[in-house]
C-alpha positions in Angstrom: -0.5 2.7 -37.7 -0.6 3.8 -34.0 0.9 1.3 -31.7 2.3 -0.7 -34.7 4.4 2.2 -35.8 7.8 1.6 -34.1 9.4 4.8 -35.5 6.6 7.0 -34.1 6.8 5.2 -30.7 10.6 5.8 -30.6 10.0 9.5 -30.9 7.6 9.3 -27.9 10.0 7.1 -26.0 12.9 9.6 -26.5 10.7 12.4 -25.1 10.9 10.8 -21.6 14.7 11.2 -21.3 14.7 14.0 -18.8 17.3 16.8 -19.3 19.4 17.8 -16.3 17.8 21.2 -16.1 14.3 19.8 -15.6 12.9 21.4 -18.7 11.7 18.1 -20.3 8.2 16.8 -21.0 7.8 15.3 -17.6 8.4 18.6 -15.8 6.1 20.3 -18.3 3.4 17.7 -17.6 3.5 18.2 -13.9 3.4 22.0 -14.3 0.4 21.8 -16.7 -1.4 19.3 -14.5 -1.1 21.3 -11.3 -2.2 24.4 -13.3 -5.2 22.6 -14.7 -6.2 21.2 -11.3 -4.4 22.8 -8.3 -6.0 20.3 -5.9 -3.8 17.5 -7.4 -0.7 19.1 -5.9 -1.8 18.0 -2.4 -1.4 14.3 -3.5 2.3 14.7 -3.9 5.2 15.4 -1.5 6.8 18.9 -1.3 9.8 17.7 -3.3 8.8 16.4 -6.7 12.2 15.1 -7.7 11.5 11.5 -6.9 7.9 11.6 -8.3 9.1 13.1 -11.6 12.0 10.6 -11.9 9.7 7.6 -11.2 7.1 8.8 -13.7 9.8 9.3 -16.4 11.3 5.9 -15.7 7.9 4.2 -15.8 6.8 5.9 -19.0 10.2 5.2 -20.7 9.9 1.6 -19.8 6.3 1.2 -21.0 7.1 2.9 -24.4 10.2 0.7 -24.7 7.9 -2.4 -24.3 5.6 -0.9 -27.0 8.5 -0.5 -29.4 9.4 -4.2 -28.8 5.8 -5.0 -29.5 5.4 -6.7 -26.1 1.9 -6.1 -24.6 1.4 -8.6 -21.8 4.1 -7.3 -19.4 3.3 -3.6 -19.7 -0.4 -4.2 -19.4 0.1 -6.2 -16.2 2.4 -3.5 -14.9 -0.1 -0.7 -15.7 -3.0 -2.6 -14.1 -1.0 -3.1 -10.9 -0.1 0.6 -11.0 -3.7 1.6 -11.4 -4.7 -0.6 -8.4 -1.9 0.8 -6.4 -2.6 4.5 -7.2 -6.0 4.2 -5.4 -4.0 4.8 -2.2 -3.3 8.4 -3.4 -7.0 9.1 -3.8 -6.8 9.0 -7.7 -10.2 8.8 -9.4 -11.4 8.5 -12.9 -11.6 12.3 -13.2 -7.8 12.4 -12.6 -7.2 9.9 -15.4 -9.2 11.9 -17.9 -7.2 15.1 -17.1 -3.9 13.2 -17.1 -4.5 11.9 -20.6 -5.3 15.3 -21.9 -2.5 17.1 -20.2 0.2 14.5 -21.1 -0.9 14.5 -24.7 -0.6 18.3 -24.8 2.8 18.3 -23.1 4.2 15.7 -25.5 2.9 17.6 -28.5 4.4 20.9 -27.4 7.7 19.3 -26.3 8.2 17.4 -29.6 7.1 20.4 -31.7 8.5 19.9 -35.2 8.9 16.2 -34.7 5.1 15.9 -34.2 3.8 14.2 -37.3 0.4 12.6 -38.0 2.0 9.2 -37.3 3.3 10.4 -33.9 -0.1 11.9 -33.1 -1.8 8.6 -33.8 0.7 6.7 -31.8 0.4 9.1 -28.8 -3.4 8.9 -28.8 -3.4 5.1 -28.9 -0.7 4.7 -26.4 -2.2 7.2 -23.9 -5.6 5.7 -24.3 -4.2 2.3 -23.5 -2.1 3.4 -20.6 -4.9 5.4 -19.0 -7.6 2.9 -19.9 -5.7 0.0 -18.3 -4.9 1.9 -15.1 -8.4 3.3 -14.7 -10.1 0.0 -15.5 -7.9 -2.0 -13.1 -8.6 0.6 -10.3 -12.4 0.4 -10.9 -12.4 -3.4 -11.0 -10.4 -3.8 -7.8 -12.7 -4.6 -4.9 -10.1 -4.8 -2.1 -9.0 -1.9 0.1 -7.1 1.0 -1.4 -4.7 0.8 1.5 -4.0 -0.9 4.8 -3.4 1.1 8.0 -1.5 -0.2 11.0 0.0 0.7 14.3 3.7 0.3 15.3 3.7 -2.0 18.3 7.5 -2.6 18.6 10.6 -0.7 17.4 14.0 -2.2 17.7 17.2 -0.2 16.9 19.5 -3.1 15.9 22.4 -1.1 14.7 23.5 2.5 14.1 21.4 2.8 10.9 19.3 -0.3 11.1 15.9 -0.9 12.6 13.3 -3.6 12.9 9.7 -2.3 13.0 6.7 -4.5 13.9 3.1 -3.4 13.2 -0.4 -4.6 13.9 -2.5 -3.9 10.9 -6.2 -3.0 11.3 -6.9 -5.8 8.8 -4.6 -8.5 7.4 -2.8 -7.6 4.2 -2.8 -10.4 1.5 0.6 -10.8 0.0 3.1 -13.6 -1.0 6.4 -14.0 0.7 9.0 -12.2 -1.4 6.7 -9.3 -2.4 7.1 -5.7 -1.3 4.7 -2.8 -0.5 4.8 0.9 -0.5 4.8 2.5 3.0 3.8 6.0 4.2 4.9 7.1 7.7 3.5 10.0 9.7 6.9 11.8 9.7 6.8 12.1 5.9 3.3 12.4 4.6 2.8 11.7 0.9 6.3 10.3 0.6 6.1 6.6 0.0 9.0 4.1 0.2 9.1 0.4 -0.9 9.7 -2.0 1.9 9.5 -5.8 2.0 7.8 -7.7 4.8 10.3 -9.9 6.6 7.7 -12.5 7.5 4.9 -14.4 5.7 1.4 -13.0 5.7 -0.3 -13.4 9.1 -4.0 -13.9 9.6 -4.0 -11.6 12.7 -2.5 -8.7 10.7 1.0 -8.8 12.3 3.8 -7.6 9.9 7.5 -6.7 10.3 9.9 -4.6 8.2 13.7 -4.2 8.3 14.8 -0.7 7.4 18.3 0.8 6.8 19.0 4.4 6.4 19.6 5.3 2.8 22.0 8.3 2.4 19.9 11.3 1.7 16.7 9.2 2.1 14.0 11.2 3.9 11.7 8.3 4.7 14.3 5.8 5.7 16.0 8.3 8.0 12.7 9.2 9.6 11.8 5.5 10.2 15.2 4.6 11.8 15.6 7.8 13.9 12.0 8.9 14.7 9.7 5.9 14.7 7.9 5.3 18.0 5.3 2.7 19.2 1.8 4.0 18.5 2.8 5.6 15.1 0.2 4.9 12.4 1.6 3.7 9.0 -0.2 3.2 5.7 0.6 0.4 3.3 -0.2 -0.1 -0.3 -1.2 -3.3 -2.1 1.7 -5.7 -2.8 4.1 -5.7 -5.7 6.8 -8.0 -7.1 7.1 -11.7 -8.0 10.2 -12.9 -6.2 9.6 -16.6 -5.4 11.0 -20.1 -5.3 9.7 -23.2 -6.9 9.9 -26.2 -4.5 10.0 -28.5 -7.5 12.7 -26.7 -9.5 15.8 -27.7 -7.6 18.1 -26.3 -4.9 18.2 -22.6 -4.1 20.9 -19.9 -3.6 19.9 -16.8 -1.8 22.1 -13.7 -1.5 21.1 -10.9 0.9 22.8 -7.6 1.4 21.8 -6.0 4.7 18.0 -5.4 4.9 17.7 -7.1 1.5 17.4 -10.1 3.9 13.8 -9.2 4.6 12.0 -10.8 1.5 14.3 -13.8 1.6 13.7 -14.4 5.3 10.0 -14.3 4.6 10.4 -16.9 1.9 12.5 -19.1 4.2 10.0 -18.8 7.0 7.2 -19.7 4.6 9.2 -22.8 3.5 9.3 -24.1 7.1 5.6 -25.0 6.7 6.8 -28.0 4.6 8.5 -31.1 6.0 10.6 -31.5 2.8 12.2 -28.7 0.9 15.0 -28.2 -1.7 18.3 -27.2 -0.1 18.6 -23.5 0.5 22.0 -21.8 1.0 21.7 -18.2 2.2 24.6 -15.7 2.1 23.8 -12.8 4.5 26.1 -9.8 4.2 26.8 -6.5 6.0 29.6 -4.1 6.4 30.6 -5.1 9.9 29.9 -8.3 11.9 27.6 -6.4 14.2 25.3 -5.4 11.2 24.4 -9.0 10.6 21.4 -8.2 12.8 19.2 -11.3 12.2 21.8 -14.1 12.7 20.2 -15.3 16.0 16.8 -15.8 14.3 18.4 -17.4 11.2 20.4 -19.7 13.5 17.1 -20.8 15.2 15.5 -21.5 11.8 18.5 -23.4 10.5 18.7 -25.5 13.7 15.3 -26.9 13.1 15.4 -27.1 9.3 18.3 -29.1 8.0 17.7 -28.0 4.4 18.8 -24.4 5.3 22.5 -23.4 5.4 23.5 -19.8 6.4 26.9 -18.2 5.6 27.4 -14.8 7.3 29.6 -12.4 5.3 31.1 -9.0 6.5 33.2 -6.6 4.5 35.3 -5.9 7.6 36.7 -8.5 10.0 36.1 -6.5 13.2 33.4 -4.3 14.6 33.7 -0.6 15.0 33.7 1.1 18.5 30.0 2.0 18.4 29.0 -1.7 18.0 28.8 -2.1 21.8 25.8 0.3 21.9 23.6 -2.2 20.1 22.5 -5.8 20.6 25.1 -8.6 20.3 24.2 -10.6 17.2 26.7 -13.3 17.6 24.8 -16.6 17.0 25.4 -19.8 19.0 27.7 -22.4 17.3 26.2 -24.1 14.4 26.2 -21.6 11.5 28.9 -21.6 8.8 32.0 -19.7 9.8 31.7 -16.0 9.0 33.5 -15.0 5.8 35.2 -11.6 5.2 35.1 -9.7 1.9 32.7 -8.3 -0.7 29.5 -10.3 -0.9 29.7 -11.0 -4.6 33.3 -12.2 -4.3 32.6 -14.5 -1.4 29.5 -16.1 -3.0 31.4 -16.8 -6.3 34.4 -18.4 -4.4 32.1 -21.4 -3.9 31.5 -21.7 -7.7 29.0 -20.6 -10.3 25.8 -21.9 -8.7 24.5 -22.6 -12.2 22.4 -25.5 -11.0 20.4 -23.4 -8.5 17.4 -21.1 -8.4 19.1 -17.8 -7.5 17.5 -14.9 -5.6 19.5 -11.7 -4.9 18.3 -8.9 -2.7 20.0 -5.8 -1.5 21.0 -2.3 -2.7 21.3 -1.7 -6.4 25.1 -1.6 -6.4 25.4 -4.9 -4.5 22.7 -6.6 -6.6 24.3 -5.6 -9.9 27.7 -6.7 -8.7 26.5 -10.0 -7.5 24.4 -10.8 -10.6 27.3 -9.9 -12.9 29.7 -12.0 -10.8 27.4 -15.0 -10.9 26.8 -14.7 -14.7 30.5 -14.4 -15.2 30.9 -17.7 -13.3 28.4 -19.4 -15.5 25.1 -19.0 -13.8 22.3 -18.7 -16.4 20.7 -15.2 -16.3 17.2 -16.7 -16.6 17.7 -18.5 -13.3 18.5 -15.3 -11.4 15.7 -13.3 -9.7 15.9 -9.8 -8.1 13.6 -6.9 -7.6 13.5 -4.0 -10.0 16.5 -1.7 -9.5 16.4 2.1 -9.5 18.7 3.8 -11.9 
């Protein structure tokens, strides 16, 4: 039955639940792969923890979609993955080996659960996964990556930075999308960042970066980036967007989650008439609302935009004086104090709005849950994929 056999697919799906000791099928797969082709090891960072976790998460999701007998979404995801993996230097030769090695790792890991039905399902699933990824990579005619030079670096708070680059050639993307970025301080370690401005025909692009505790790349970007650094960007991902014909819009941005929403707002300024947009922009301290002066300028010239600043604490810490003053001129809504999710839902359920939520996973989950509890339809809420 192959891909029609849900029971066999469930067995394969369960194999990608990684045990804490790292002895699961994903760890076995990487060990076998590097043993089969040692040169592949150079495509990955020294610490494989993130790579293994991302691979396990992706495979688990794909097999979950197969179990649900949904094809369109995983095929689209795999095609994008194949196009994106060109930036690592992945070729058709790699795909052939991956299919063989992953099949062998699954067969050995599942051992006595490996039946004829599971064998058939594994062969069909891996043929589909590898075939879609490899086919999409071969069919893509655009660049495998985009290189650019850091032209301006602004340290806007203790652990926040704005980085502006000039790309060697323009990157085509839609406002609201995100890209993977590799920086010279952390070779082969890629991090997702969202452009904070619409695509520019000259190749100008801007990112907002906050240090993630324990995050190697974000720490290097905020503390070590210098003008002249060369960055590498992947093809764009994500579908965050607004429909100008689908009613008014609520946007909720936590810290640098502002970036994709800011890009969408800037893109909307091209139009004389827009739906109303109410943006809640939150940070821990008032001084961390780093982009308020720019948001004030946009709102001052576009009456469809309202901005409500939100900070968890009412006053700034002592170190705030070391960084630019972000107090906007009069004209924005009065700053509110409290948790972002609580402040947003004080105003109601927002059930009549298109809703976009961007920020850290904890903040996004809390805000989405609070909005749904207030009556906002889940199908009207958009946010980027959340890491577990």
